[in-house]
N, C-alpha and C positions, 0 to 999 in steps of 0.2 A: 504494500500500500504506500503510495506517495502522497504527501500532503500538498495541497494546492493553495498558494497565496493569491489573494485578489484584492481589489480596491485601489490599486495604484492609479496614477494620473498626473496631470499637470497642476501644480499649486504654486502660489506666489510665496516668496519669502515672508516669514512671519505668520503664514496661514496654518491651517490644520488639515489633516487627512487621517482616515482610519483604514487600516488594512485588516483583512480577515484571513483566517486560516481554518479550513474545515478539518477538525481533529477530534476523534472520538476515543473513548477509553481512558483508562488510568495511566496517562502518559504525561511526561514533561515535554514541553515544546519550546524550541528556541527560534528566535528571529535573527537572521543574518542579512547582510547586504553586500553587494559587489558593484563598485563603480568601474567604469571602463579603464582597463589597464592596472587595476588594483586587485589585491587578494580579497577573497571573501572574508568579511569580518563580522564578529559577533556584535549584536545590537542589544538583545534582551532575551530573557527566558522566564518561563513560569512553570512551576511544578504542579503536579496533581495534588500532592499532599500539602495541605494547608495553604495552597496557592502561593508558595514562596516565589519571590521574584529576584531577578538579577539584571543589572544594566551595565552597559559600557559607560565609561566616563563621558564620552562624547554626546550621549543622549540623556543621561540621567537628569531628571528635573524637567525634561521636555517631552519625553516619550513615556507612555504607560502601557504595560502589557497586562492583559486581563483575559479571563476566560468565562464562557457561559457553557457550563457542562450540559445543561438541558438542551441547548441548541447545538452542541458539539462544535463550538467555535472558540478560537483563540484570536484575540484582537491586539493590534498594535496601534494605539492612539498616538498620533504624531502632532505635537503642538509646537508653535513657534519654529517652524522648519527653516532650515538654512540651505544655502546653495550647496554646501558640502554634504547635505543629506541626499542629494541626487544619486540614485543607484537602483539596481534591481534588488528587490527584497524577497527573501526566501524564508519559509518556515520548514522546520524539520523536527523529528522525534529524537529525544535524548535516549541514549542507551540505558541510562540509569535514572533513578528517581531524583538523585541530586543534580544540581544545576552546574553547568560548566560553560566556559567561554570558548572552549576548544572545538574547532570544527569537526575533528575526528571523533568526537564523542556524540555525534548526531548521525542520524540515518533517515532514509525515506524522503530525500529531497525531491521536491517537485519543481515544476516550472515556476519561476518567480514572477513578481509583478513590478513593473517599472514605475518609479517615482521620479518625477522631474520637478525641481524647484527653480522657479524663475525669479529674477531680481525685480 
């Protein structure tokens, strides 16, 4: 099973956007992003147990990861976006219940969703 991220689009700097990831079951889910020419980097993650969260320094305080287990959705609310947030965003399943920033600790990558921030 591959997770599918959606909700990307064009947004002005300072604006907001919410990404969605269809994810069911007792799984921890991470969000990553990849800008052209860059490595895929960790953005945020949420665990099934107690809905713990983890954020990268670059998005902490601006982005919020949440989940709606009844709807089998994990969200990434992006506020006060910046030009440097422009990237393709991916969601993936963590191999373990604990949260990690390491890309190799995640699986079931699907096609990402493109977020473009304009000035």
